[in-house]
C-alpha positions as CSV (number, residue, x, y, z in Angstrom):
1,M,105.5,101.0,95.6
2,G,104.9,97.4,95.8
3,K,108.2,96.5,97.7
4,P,109.5,96.7,101.9
5,T,111.4,99.4,102.4
6,D,113.5,101.1,105.3
7,A,112.8,104.7,104.5
8,R,112.4,106.8,107.3
9,G,112.1,110.8,107.7
10,K,112.4,113.5,110.3
11,L,109.1,115.0,110.9
12,A,107.9,118.5,112.3
13,F,104.3,119.5,113.3
14,F,102.9,123.1,113.3
15,K,99.3,123.0,114.9
16,F,97.2,125.9,113.2
17,G,93.6,125.5,114.6
18,N,92.1,122.4,112.7
19,T,94.9,122.8,110.0
20,T,98.6,121.0,110.4
21,L,101.7,121.7,108.7
22,E,103.8,118.8,108.9
23,L,107.2,119.1,107.3
24,I,109.1,115.9,106.3
25,E,112.7,115.2,105.8
26,P,113.3,112.1,104.2
27,D,116.5,109.8,104.8
28,H,118.3,108.4,101.4
29,E,116.0,105.2,101.4
30,P,113.5,104.6,98.6
31,S,110.2,106.7,99.4
32,C,107.8,108.9,97.7
33,W,109.0,111.6,100.0
34,R,112.9,110.8,98.6
35,E,111.5,110.5,94.9
36,F,109.4,113.6,95.1
37,L,112.6,115.6,96.7
38,D,114.8,114.2,94.3
39,R,112.6,115.0,91.1
40,N,111.0,118.7,92.4
41,G,113.2,119.5,95.2
42,P,111.6,121.0,98.2
43,G,107.9,121.8,98.4
44,F,104.7,121.1,99.0
45,H,104.1,117.0,98.8
46,H,100.7,115.6,99.7
47,F,97.1,116.8,101.3
48,A,96.2,114.4,104.0
49,F,92.7,113.1,105.5
50,K,91.9,111.7,108.5
51,V,89.6,108.2,107.8
52,K,88.1,105.5,109.2
53,G,88.2,102.2,107.8
54,M,91.8,102.1,105.6
55,K,91.3,99.0,104.2
56,E,88.2,100.1,102.5
57,K,89.4,103.5,101.6
58,T,92.4,102.4,99.9
59,A,90.6,99.6,98.0
60,A,88.4,102.4,96.7
61,F,91.2,104.9,95.8
62,E,92.8,102.2,93.8
63,K,89.9,101.5,92.2
64,D,89.5,104.5,91.0
65,G,92.9,104.9,89.4
66,Y,94.9,106.3,92.5
67,P,97.8,103.7,93.0
68,L,99.5,103.1,96.2
69,L,102.6,104.4,96.4
70,Q,103.5,103.7,100.2
71,K,101.9,103.1,103.2
72,G,103.1,102.2,107.1
73,E,102.4,102.2,110.6
74,F,103.2,104.7,113.3
75,T,102.4,104.4,117.1
76,G,98.5,104.8,117.2
77,G,97.7,104.4,113.3
78,R,98.9,104.2,109.7
79,Y,98.7,106.1,106.5
80,A,99.1,106.0,102.8
81,Y,100.2,107.8,100.0
82,F,98.1,107.7,96.9
83,D,99.3,108.6,93.4
84,T,97.0,112.0,92.5
85,E,99.7,114.5,91.7
86,K,98.4,114.4,88.1
87,Q,95.2,115.1,89.1
88,F,95.5,117.3,92.2
89,G,99.2,118.9,91.6
90,A,100.1,117.0,94.8
91,L,99.8,113.4,96.2
92,I,96.5,112.4,99.0
93,E,97.4,110.9,102.1
94,L,95.1,109.1,104.0
95,L,95.4,108.7,108.0
96,E,93.9,106.2,110.1
97,F,93.9,106.7,113.9
98,D,93.7,104.1,116.7
99,K,92.3,106.5,118.8
100,A,90.8,110.5,118.3
101,A,93.1,112.4,117.8
């Protein structure tokens, strides 16, 4: 949301073929996870898509009117969440991995 944060979350992943269910328990620090939970309670937060070219995809989303809410790095890649809740009922997350995952 335009400012660095120390936000962290507990994550659990469950794979079902080519679909992954991700459960996120955010800490108290500001994040799009915490904001969603405080506003809506537990529920569906986002759709995620694997991409290549995160910088270009981020620029395209923002150009099309979907603001970047949160981004970060993790071991082996990076993620970005975009504000698409009004249009799609959930956020869209882009995931870019350094190696095929």
